[in-house]
C-alpha angles and dihedrals in degrees: 000000000000111000119241116259092248091055097040114084092193092055090048091051090047092054092048091047094051093046090053091046091051091051089050090060094027097129093049092044089053091048090049091049092050093046091048092049090047090052090049090049092051089049090052093050094049098072091049091050092047091049092050092048090049093051091050093048092049089050090048089237124142106281102165094110093052093045090052088047090055091049091049092051091051091051091046091051090053092049094046091048090054092048090047091052093051093046092047092052092046094049092046092050095045093047093047091050091048092050092049093050092046095047094042091054090048094049091049089046091053091050126194092348090075094056091042092056103038106017124241095263094051090047090054090050091052095046094046112028102023093043089054092051094044089047090068091065101090094048092043091051091049091049091045089065089060092042089056092043090060097062093037091049090047092055091047091049090051089052091051091052092047131332091227090066092054091045092053091050095046090053089070097035096095089062090056092047092053090048093054092046092053091049092053094047098044094043092053092054096047092043090054091052091047093052093047090054090049089052092052091051091049092049093050091046092052090052091049093048092049091051097038093126091053091048092050093046092050092045092230100130093126094047092047091049089053091050093051092048096041092105091055094098090053089047091050094048092049092047093048091048090051092052092043089055091052092041092053090047091051091047092051090046090052089051098044104034098056090048091055091045091049091049091051093048091046093053089045089053091052090049089048091057089052091051092244091118134036125224091256091052090052088053091049091047091053091052092047090051088057091050092046091052094046091137093142092066092045092048091054093047094047093046090052091049091049092054091046091050091051090049091048090053090056088053088048090056088060089050092057089069101086119233120234112275118214130204134227102232116124122239110238124220110276146139094260102265110185122204131182114193119192092328116185123177130181129196126185093352092306125111104234097173122026124192097331116185119186135159118195111186116224116273095017133109125238118191116204114208135173144122123292110291094023091121101255097138092043090053089050090051092050092048091063097030098250080135134017125232120242088226136009127028143259120223133195114199089342097309120111109240090230090064096053122098116247096250094045092051096046091045091053099046126058125190138199122184139200091246106026119200105227102211124180137066099273137023091254091051090049090055092047094045112144096017116119095226113354113198120222089239093056092048093050093046091052090048091051091051089052091046090242100115096086098054093040090055089053091059116103094258100016112220090356092062112120110250091234090056096047110098110208142160125239090262092050090050089052091051090053088050090050090049089054090052092048091049090050093059115179131148096278125048118189119193109191103195086314094151098050097104096045123102112248096252092052090046091053092050092049093048088050088056091046099047105022103077100067126248117354134127118001110256130207110190127188101210133190099173124073092221091057093049089049090063094059126093090233140000127222109206112207118200124170093348094306135095103254096182143346121207147099116316093239091054095049091045089075088072114086093212090054092051089051090061091071104042131082094252088333111165133180111321096025114109126207092263098167094055090050095048095050099037094038103165126236121301122213091283094052095252125122100255097187095039088058088055093052099040096037096237119192124290123216092295095048094257125119104271092208097031090252092303127127124243117240111258114226118232113259114218116235120231121225092261092060098257125118114264119261091012136079126231093264090053091052096052099042089217117194117221126222091270091059094252118133118246094212138018126236093025117211094342 
């Protein structure tokens, strides 16, 4: 059952949206309405003028003035029709553009919740196709006034010729009214089904395009095509139903309208034989009967309005998702202390984070670790208010994030993601995105910190290379995303798995740059490698949506379940051997002894001592307390202190 408009938030949003859109093009809508009414008026005058001219010609009286009047009305109708066409196209285009801007701002204001609820493909379908259909509403409403004025004016004109003619027509008018009402109702329902099926196809297509490499690799192109097109039968049924509704309406109109016209002409003929009407008045009456039964025009207008209303309701559904509301409280000077107090967040009916309490002192680094699904990325989103918790609050330097203005919040928090969206015309603009006036020097310095400067300079136009023309790997894209975060600055830097595509040596060099210069911005780091977590001042271990423990990496490493978080299937007793081998900390001479083993660095003669191969790493027995034999916890983790020195040698080997 379709909810009533008063009980349907989406319908309420749709009405408000269309009212605002109509006001936006109010002057043009008024001009269109007046032009349409003028065209209808000219159309109503033409039969009377033709009838008068005919009577004069039959009476052999001078009729030149009336003939010229008829010609002038025909020319005026052509001119008004051209103006009406231009105004209709202009109003439709302006309204569609306004709806798209309004909805795009709203979707971006809502943030990730919009894509989570509707899906990116369906959102695109709504903002493109449905906005175009809904954008025809103001012009259609303005034209509908004229479309209604035609039948009403025809009935009035029949009454002016003779009241019997109007009475005959009005006897059959209820049938036409019921027909139009049924057309409007049935078309709205079928149009809504049609648009929903379109949205499902668009959503599935967007998913397939995003995962095209996976589809190609799996060889499932046919299966994926079938999945994308699965809603086609629903689309076809809804489309056929929509055309059947209009076809039945047209058929009924063809059956009813000629009968009414014939009845009017018959009565006019009787009145003609009784000398109550002239021949010209009979001609005018026949034309007015056609205008009064102009159901075809009304059916088309109402069907278009029904489709537009269904499209507007889909836009209204997007409007029911509230946009993020910002406060007006200033952010005081501070080191960037981040606090999460009793934070609970739910997604899809599931509690992802439950009662999380964290305190990250200003200028320090907190690594967030945990198994897949533990809520790490959601916590990172909450920390910078890319999402809001369902309970609890997040504070930056003692101020709840909800109370901060938009510009203050975004200026204070920088982000880097696992799969950064590189927006902007050129590579340099992508790095400086969000900055009021990024200088070339700042952009290049940030790129150097992210180890992106070398490969950017090798691009055809360097930093001026269009992003679309800049071939890059996943790791290079991540480095550009990191460069954007470094250029942004701010007192809080959040890296949401932003190092995952980097090779381990590059990751180590970037973490050195992040953590090696003493206190600076506060850093929240979602980490998947033990060596990365070892660089942080503290580690928050998420497990099952809760903070299981907070402490130094080398302290937590003593727990077998914590060690298992970092290994490929590593369970108790299995150390993070890969991290140790690659990040092998400094030997007595300051070189990376284990890194040389892995990367085959030069022997005494400059050749690769192991031909680029890695040495086998002997198994290290585990002592009963969970630590590796013959070494303490700090030796196992190879933790690097704030000065950049390594806490233990031979890390994780």
